[in-house]
C-alpha positions in Angstrom: 44.4 -48.2 28.2 46.6 -51.0 27.1 45.8 -52.3 23.7 45.0 -56.0 23.0 43.9 -56.9 26.6 40.3 -55.9 26.5 37.5 -58.0 25.0 35.8 -56.9 21.8 32.5 -55.1 22.4 29.9 -55.5 19.6 26.1 -55.1 19.2 24.2 -58.0 20.7 20.5 -58.7 20.8 19.1 -59.6 24.3 15.7 -61.2 24.0 13.4 -61.4 27.1 11.4 -64.5 26.5 8.9 -63.7 29.3 7.9 -60.3 27.9 8.6 -61.2 24.2 10.8 -58.1 23.7 14.3 -57.6 22.4 17.0 -55.0 23.1 20.0 -54.2 21.0 23.0 -53.1 23.0 26.7 -53.5 23.1 28.2 -56.4 24.9 31.3 -58.6 25.2 29.2 -61.7 25.8 29.8 -64.7 23.5 27.1 -66.7 21.9 26.6 -69.0 18.9 23.0 -68.2 18.3 22.0 -65.4 15.9 18.8 -63.5 14.9 17.9 -61.1 12.1 17.3 -57.6 13.6 14.8 -55.1 12.4 17.3 -53.4 10.1 18.0 -56.6 8.2 21.4 -57.4 9.8 22.2 -60.7 11.5 23.2 -60.1 15.2 24.3 -62.4 18.0 21.4 -63.4 20.2 21.3 -64.0 24.0 18.1 -65.1 25.7 17.4 -63.8 29.2 14.7 -64.7 31.6 14.2 -61.3 33.3 14.8 -57.8 32.0 13.4 -54.3 32.7 10.4 -55.3 30.5 9.3 -58.2 32.7 10.7 -57.6 36.2 8.1 -56.5 38.8 10.2 -53.6 40.1 10.3 -51.9 36.7 6.8 -52.8 35.5 5.1 -51.5 38.7 3.4 -54.7 39.6 5.5 -55.3 42.8 3.6 -55.3 46.1 4.8 -52.9 48.7 4.2 -53.5 52.4 5.2 -50.8 54.8 6.9 -51.7 58.1 3.9 -50.4 60.2 1.7 -53.0 58.6 4.1 -55.7 59.5 4.2 -54.6 63.1 0.4 -54.4 63.4 0.1 -57.9 61.8 2.6 -59.3 64.3 0.7 -57.7 67.2 -2.6 -59.1 65.9 -1.2 -62.6 65.4 0.4 -62.9 68.8 -2.1 -60.8 70.8 0.3 -58.2 72.1 -0.8 -54.6 72.1 1.5 -51.6 71.8 0.5 -50.4 75.4 1.4 -53.7 77.0 4.9 -53.7 75.5 5.9 -50.6 77.5 
């Protein structure tokens, strides 16, 4: 790796305002806001709207609809049966 061309990576707090949780991880993102972390140090803060704590895919609250259900709903809606399509 060439020296001097890569951005500086440092610990940054990402706060999910929806789930009211915070994550400390390394990032190159820049911010002017700071927050005091649990260990008493002041860290840069970035607020996010969605994280693994609030996204339906990770929390298990997402609705799953199989493709067979969609076909049956289409056939019910438009009055077409599977035998008539052949």
